[in-house]
N, C-alpha and C positions, 0 to 999 in steps of 0.2 A: 548584526549577523545578517548576511544576504537573504537566508531562508525566512527569517522573522520578518524582514522589510518586505519581501515578496508577498508573504502571506498577509501582512497587514494592508498593503496596497491593494491587493486583489479583493480582500474582504471589505475594505472601504469602498471600492468601486461597485461592488455587488450591493452593498448597503444603501448607497445613494444613487444607484442606477447610473453610474458615471460613464464617460465616453470609452473607457477601456472595454465595456461590454461589446463594442463594436467588433472587437477581436473574436468574440464568441460567434457572432452572426457571420463573420467572414470565413472562420473555420467550418462552421455548420454548412455554409453554401459551397465551399470548395470541396469538402468531403462528399456532399451530395452529388456534385458534378462528376467527381472521380468515380463514385460508386455507380452512378447511371452510365457513365462511359464504359466501365469495365463489365458491369452487369455480371458479376462473378458469384455464383452460389457459393463456391468454395470460400471465398474471402468473407462472404456474409456469415457463413457457418463458423469460420474461425473467429470472427469478431464476437459472436455470440458465446463461443466457447471460452475465449479469453475473459469475456465479461463475467461469465459464471465462476471463474476462478476467484473473483473477488467476493463471492457470497459467503455467508458464515459457514456453510458447508460447501466446499472442502477446506477453507482457509484455517478456521479454528482447530479442527482436528489435526491438520498438519502441524500447526504451532505447538500444540500440546504434545503430539507424537515426537516432534523434534526435540522438545524439552526433555521428555522422558528418555529418549535415545542419547542425548548429550549428557544427562546425569549418569547413565550407565557407562558410557565411554569415559566420562571424567573420573568415575570411581576406579575403573580398571587401569586408567593412566596414572592413578595416584594423586589426582589433584586434591588439595585440601578442601576446597569448597565445592565438592562434587555435586552436593545437593541443590546448589544455587539455581540451575535450570528448572528444577521442579517448582520453585518459587516464582521465578521470573516469567515463565511462560503463561500461567493462568493470570497473573497480574497484568501482563500485556493484553490478554484476551479481554479483561474487564476494562482496561483503559481505552480501548477503541470506541465503545459506545459513549463513554464519558467525554471523549473529544468531539465526536461527530454529532451525536443526537441533540445536545443543546444549540449547536451552531446551526443545524438544519432547522430547529424550531425557531430560532431568533431570525435568521434571514428569510425563511419561508419562500425561497426562490422557486418559480415555476420551472419545468423542464423544457428541454429543447424543442419538444413538439407542441408546446403551448398548453399542456394539460393543466387545467386549474387544480388548486390544492383543495382537497376535500377537507371539511371541518375536522380539526384534530389531527390532521396528517402532517408529516414533515416535508421540508422543501428539498431541493436538490443540491443544495450547497452546504458543505463541501460534499464530494463524492464519497459515500460510505464504502462502496465496492473498492475503490482505489485505496482508501486508507486501510481497509481490512486486509486487502491483499498484500500491500507493501509492508504493513506492520507485522502481520502474521508470518509471511514467508521471510521477512527481513530479520525479524527477532529469531525465528527458528534457525536461520543461517548463522547468525551471530553466536548463538548458543552451541550449535553443532561445530561450527568452525573452530572454536577453542579447543576441540579435541583432534583436529586434523593438522597435518603438516602445512607449513606456510604456502607452498605452491598449490596444494589441493584447496586450501582455504581461500586463496585469491580467486580461483576458478569458481568456487561456490559462490562467493560474493558477486562476482560478475554475472553469473547465470541468474541469480536472484534479482539482481538490479534490472537485468533485461526483461525478466518476468513481470516485475512490477510496472515497468515502462509499457509492456505489451498489454497488460490488463487495462491501463488508462487508455491506450489507443483503441482497444476493442470497444470500450465503452463510447468513445467519440465516434468511431466507425459505425456502430450500431444505433447512434443517435439516442443513447440512453442518458447521456450527460452533455453539458456544455464543456467547452475546453477549459474554462476557468474553474469549474467545479473539480475537474480532474487534477488541474494544477495545484489547487489548494490541498487535495488529497495527498499528492506527491510531497508537498512542503510539510504537511503535518507528520507524514510518516518518516520523512528524512529527519526531522527534529527529534522525533522519538528515538529513532535508531542512533543518531549522534549522540544523544544523552546517554543512551544505554551502553554504547561502545566506550564512552568515557568513564562510565561507572563501574562496569564489569572489572573485577580484579584480573590482572595480567597473570594467569597461570596456564599459559598456552603450553601444549606439549611440544617437545623438540621435534625437529624434521626427522630425527632417527628413532623417535619413540614408536613403540609398537602398541596400538590401541585396539588391535583386533578388527 
């Protein structure tokens, strides 16, 4: 699977300090030149704002709220497993640190500003903010989308995908993470969402169903 291969390749290169890390340095240099040329306070503010969307707050409360709303709408729509979002949402919230923290500890990668790792601290790879944002908002969208008509569901998924992409770009713009850190976060989240989408029972409401 391409996502698994991409994640394995990037992780290998980070682990052995391989030549692919030159891409990180090139992206950091290019972003720095663009940022200096534009000298835009608005873009800097937007980059920080998008980065913050990958924090535990607000991402996890949004995930849990989406799970609760999806369960309520599922019950109103008459879906048999209406309670499933109440189980999936907290499990997804617990899965995020289980995926990210051991990897950060193992790779112990310094950040893009060259900050040394303090004793007992985690590294920058993979990006926890990217993974948290993409998994939290993505799982929430998958759960909620099951209660929406097809056209609205597709729009929800598209907006959620763009949001996850924007959070990663905000982290790169703000020099919070290397590009490969963010790429690994995108890959991890995409694998989780792919697995969940295949596992969730197909009890979607019809386009003409009224779910309130």
